[in-house]
Structure formats: C-alpha cells, structure tokens
C-alpha atoms as an extended CHARMM CRD file, in Angstrom:
* protein
*
        99  EXT
         1         1  MET       CA             79.6860000000      127.2200000000      160.0520000000  PROA      1               0.0000000000
         2         2  ASN       CA             78.5140000000      124.2340000000      162.1600000000  PROA      2               0.0000000000
         3         3  PRO       CA             77.2800000000      121.2890000000      160.1310000000  PROA      3               0.0000000000
         4         4  LEU       CA             73.4640000000      121.9780000000      161.7340000000  PROA      4               0.0000000000
         5         5  SER       CA             73.4610000000      125.3340000000      160.2260000000  PROA      5               0.0000000000
         6         6  ALA       CA             74.7290000000      124.1120000000      156.7010000000  PROA      6               0.0000000000
         7         7  ILE       CA             72.1560000000      121.5410000000      156.4470000000  PROA      7               0.0000000000
         8         8  SER       CA             69.4110000000      123.8690000000      157.4750000000  PROA      8               0.0000000000
         9         9  LEU       CA             70.9300000000      126.5380000000      155.1680000000  PROA      9               0.0000000000
        10        10  SER       CA             70.7570000000      124.1370000000      152.3890000000  PROA      10              0.0000000000
        11        11  GLY       CA             67.1250000000      123.4050000000      153.1100000000  PROA      11              0.0000000000
        12        12  MET       CA             66.1720000000      127.1450000000      153.0050000000  PROA      12              0.0000000000
        13        13  GLN       CA             68.0710000000      127.3780000000      149.6700000000  PROA      13              0.0000000000
        14        14  ALA       CA             65.9320000000      124.3780000000      148.5460000000  PROA      14              0.0000000000
        15        15  ALA       CA             62.6120000000      126.1340000000      149.7330000000  PROA      15              0.0000000000
        16        16  GLN       CA             63.6030000000      129.3030000000      147.7900000000  PROA      16              0.0000000000
        17        17  ALA       CA             64.4590000000      127.2730000000      144.5520000000  PROA      17              0.0000000000
        18        18  ARG       CA             61.1060000000      125.3300000000      144.7180000000  PROA      18              0.0000000000
        19        19  LEU       CA             59.0040000000      128.8660000000      145.5780000000  PROA      19              0.0000000000
        20        20  ALA       CA             60.9170000000      130.8690000000      142.6810000000  PROA      20              0.0000000000
        21        21  THR       CA             59.9890000000      128.0510000000      140.2080000000  PROA      21              0.0000000000
        22        22  ALA       CA             56.4920000000      127.7140000000      141.2920000000  PROA      22              0.0000000000
        23        23  ALA       CA             55.8130000000      131.4040000000      140.9230000000  PROA      23              0.0000000000
        24        24  ASN       CA             57.6270000000      131.6160000000      137.8610000000  PROA      24              0.0000000000
        25        25  ASN       CA             55.3430000000      128.7250000000      136.6110000000  PROA      25              0.0000000000
        26        26  VAL       CA             52.4270000000      130.8470000000      137.7120000000  PROA      26              0.0000000000
        27        27  ALA       CA             53.7270000000      134.1560000000      136.2160000000  PROA      27              0.0000000000
        28        28  ASN       CA             53.8880000000      132.4740000000      132.7510000000  PROA      28              0.0000000000
        29        29  LEU       CA             50.5680000000      130.6500000000      132.7000000000  PROA      29              0.0000000000
        30        30  SER       CA             49.3280000000      132.6020000000      129.8310000000  PROA      30              0.0000000000
        31        31  THR       CA             52.8240000000      132.7530000000      127.7720000000  PROA      31              0.0000000000
        32        32  ALA       CA             52.4190000000      130.8600000000      124.4690000000  PROA      32              0.0000000000
        33        33  GLY       CA             55.0370000000      127.9800000000      124.3890000000  PROA      33              0.0000000000
        34        34  PHE       CA             56.2080000000      128.2510000000      128.1220000000  PROA      34              0.0000000000
        35        35  ARG       CA             56.7210000000      124.6830000000      129.6930000000  PROA      35              0.0000000000
        36        36  ARG       CA             56.5940000000      124.3220000000      133.5630000000  PROA      36              0.0000000000
        37        37  ALA       CA             59.4910000000      123.5020000000      135.4020000000  PROA      37              0.0000000000
        38        38  GLN       CA             59.8460000000      121.4910000000      138.4300000000  PROA      38              0.0000000000
        39        39  VAL       CA             62.0440000000      121.4420000000      141.1310000000  PROA      39              0.0000000000
        40        40  THR       CA             63.5110000000      117.8100000000      142.4630000000  PROA      40              0.0000000000
        41        41  GLN       CA             65.1410000000      117.6150000000      145.9170000000  PROA      41              0.0000000000
        42        42  GLY       CA             67.7430000000      115.0020000000      146.9090000000  PROA      42              0.0000000000
        43        43  THR       CA             69.8960000000      114.0090000000      149.7090000000  PROA      43              0.0000000000
        44        44  ALA       CA             73.7090000000      115.6690000000      149.5750000000  PROA      44              0.0000000000
        45        45  ALA       CA             76.3580000000      113.2830000000      150.4580000000  PROA      45              0.0000000000
        46        46  ASP       CA             77.4630000000      115.6220000000      153.3380000000  PROA      46              0.0000000000
        47        47  GLY       CA             73.9730000000      116.2380000000      154.7660000000  PROA      47              0.0000000000
        48        48  GLY       CA             71.5410000000      118.7770000000      153.3520000000  PROA      48              0.0000000000
        49        49  VAL       CA             69.5000000000      119.0950000000      150.2800000000  PROA      49              0.0000000000
        50        50  THR       CA             70.4990000000      119.1940000000      146.6340000000  PROA      50              0.0000000000
        51        51  THR       CA             68.1010000000      120.5500000000      144.0350000000  PROA      51              0.0000000000
        52        52  THR       CA             67.6210000000      119.8090000000      140.2740000000  PROA      52              0.0000000000
        53        53  LEU       CA             65.5610000000      121.9860000000      138.0260000000  PROA      53              0.0000000000
        54        54  SER       CA             63.8080000000      120.1490000000      135.1910000000  PROA      54              0.0000000000
        55        55  PRO       CA             60.9830000000      120.1840000000      132.6090000000  PROA      55              0.0000000000
        56        56  ALA       CA             57.6390000000      119.3360000000      134.3930000000  PROA      56              0.0000000000
        57        57  THR       CA             55.6810000000      116.3740000000      133.5940000000  PROA      57              0.0000000000
        58        58  PRO       CA             53.1290000000      116.0910000000      132.3260000000  PROA      58              0.0000000000
        59        59  THR       CA             53.1220000000      119.4140000000      130.1490000000  PROA      59              0.0000000000
        60        60  GLY       CA             50.5480000000      122.0970000000      130.3650000000  PROA      60              0.0000000000
        61        61  ALA       CA             49.1880000000      124.6290000000      132.9590000000  PROA      61              0.0000000000
        62        62  ALA       CA             48.8040000000      123.4030000000      136.5750000000  PROA      62              0.0000000000
        63        63  PRO       CA             48.2130000000      126.3160000000      138.4610000000  PROA      63              0.0000000000
        64        64  ALA       CA             46.5660000000      124.1340000000      141.4560000000  PROA      64              0.0000000000
        65        65  ALA       CA             49.9180000000      122.0790000000      141.9480000000  PROA      65              0.0000000000
        66        66  ASP       CA             52.2020000000      125.2950000000      141.7500000000  PROA      66              0.0000000000
        67        67  LEU       CA             50.2050000000      126.9940000000      144.3550000000  PROA      67              0.0000000000
        68        68  VAL       CA             50.3590000000      123.7390000000      146.6700000000  PROA      68              0.0000000000
        69        69  ASP       CA             54.1030000000      123.8820000000      145.7040000000  PROA      69              0.0000000000
        70        70  GLN       CA             54.4710000000      127.5750000000      147.0800000000  PROA      70              0.0000000000
        71        71  LEU       CA             52.9870000000      126.5620000000      150.1760000000  PROA      71              0.0000000000
        72        72  VAL       CA             55.2760000000      123.4680000000      150.7060000000  PROA      72              0.0000000000
        73        73  ALA       CA             58.1280000000      125.7620000000      150.0190000000  PROA      73              0.0000000000
        74        74  LYS       CA             57.1450000000      128.3900000000      152.6940000000  PROA      74              0.0000000000
        75        75  ASN       CA             56.5270000000      125.6380000000      155.2290000000  PROA      75              0.0000000000
        76        76  GLN       CA             59.8850000000      123.9920000000      154.3480000000  PROA      76              0.0000000000
        77        77  PHE       CA             61.6190000000      127.2190000000      154.7990000000  PROA      77              0.0000000000
        78        78  LEU       CA             60.1750000000      128.1860000000      157.9590000000  PROA      78              0.0000000000
        79        79  ALA       CA             60.8750000000      124.4850000000      159.4520000000  PROA      79              0.0000000000
        80        80  ASN       CA             64.4960000000      124.8590000000      158.2510000000  PROA      80              0.0000000000
        81        81  LEU       CA             64.6950000000      128.4360000000      159.6410000000  PROA      81              0.0000000000
        82        82  ALA       CA             63.3250000000      126.8970000000      163.1150000000  PROA      82              0.0000000000
        83        83  VAL       CA             66.3670000000      124.3680000000      162.9900000000  PROA      83              0.0000000000
        84        84  PHE       CA             68.9040000000      127.0750000000      162.0640000000  PROA      84              0.0000000000
        85        85  LYS       CA             67.6900000000      129.6270000000      164.9600000000  PROA      85              0.0000000000
        86        86  THR       CA             67.5490000000      126.7450000000      167.5370000000  PROA      86              0.0000000000
        87        87  GLY       CA             71.0230000000      125.4770000000      166.4900000000  PROA      87              0.0000000000
        88        88  ASP       CA             72.3080000000      129.2040000000      166.5440000000  PROA      88              0.0000000000
        89        89  GLN       CA             70.8050000000      129.3440000000      170.3120000000  PROA      89              0.0000000000
        90        90  MET       CA             72.2110000000      126.0120000000      171.3870000000  PROA      90              0.0000000000
        91        91  THR       CA             75.4840000000      127.4790000000      170.1000000000  PROA      91              0.0000000000
        92        92  GLY       CA             75.1550000000      130.4740000000      172.3130000000  PROA      92              0.0000000000
        93        93  ALA       CA             74.1020000000      128.6300000000      175.2770000000  PROA      93              0.0000000000
        94        94  LEU       CA             77.2130000000      126.2430000000      175.2190000000  PROA      94              0.0000000000
        95        95  LEU       CA             79.7610000000      129.2840000000      174.7530000000  PROA      95              0.0000000000
        96        96  ASP       CA             77.8050000000      131.1100000000      177.7760000000  PROA      96              0.0000000000
        97        97  ALA       CA             78.0810000000      127.8080000000      179.8580000000  PROA      97              0.0000000000
        98        98  THR       CA             81.7620000000      127.8110000000      179.0390000000  PROA      98              0.0000000000
        99        99  ARG       CA             82.5940000000      131.2190000000      180.0850000000  PROA      99              0.0000000000
C-alpha cells in the first residue's frame, strides 16, 4: 500500500472510531451509571492518525456534542475517502502512462 493510501486509511479508521464512540454515547444516554467516552486523535510518527479512547470530561449526558461528533466523523471519513480514491486514480493513471 502506498503512503497516501495508508494515511487516508488511518483517517477513515479514526473517523469510524469517533462515529462508533459517539453512537455508543447516544445509545446509552439513559443507562444508569454510564459514563460518556471520547476519542482523542493525534498525529502518527509515520503519517496518518492515531486514536485514543478515554472517559469524557465533563461527565454527564451531552447528546448535542455526540450528534455533532457524528457529523464531524462522517465528514472526516468522506474527506479521507476522497483522498484515497484520488490516490488510487493517480496510481492508475501513472500505470497507464508507463505502458
């Protein structure tokens, strides 16, 4: 896998983790004793994104924040998917040009 694909794939995986965490938070709004979680994203040493799951601060229900996180994760995924597709098309064009 070329570096561009690996970087965009890590971005899609980070978006998926963020979406899953926000959805879990919304699904458990009325669960007694449930504590929200949050995903923290960072830069990987070799490019791409790392994710860390931790308890959210402040504690308590925050459905608005979780819904916003879901929208952000969706857009993050779509942006990384566009990069992945463009990289794939560029590789295909390069291979076509070398034939």
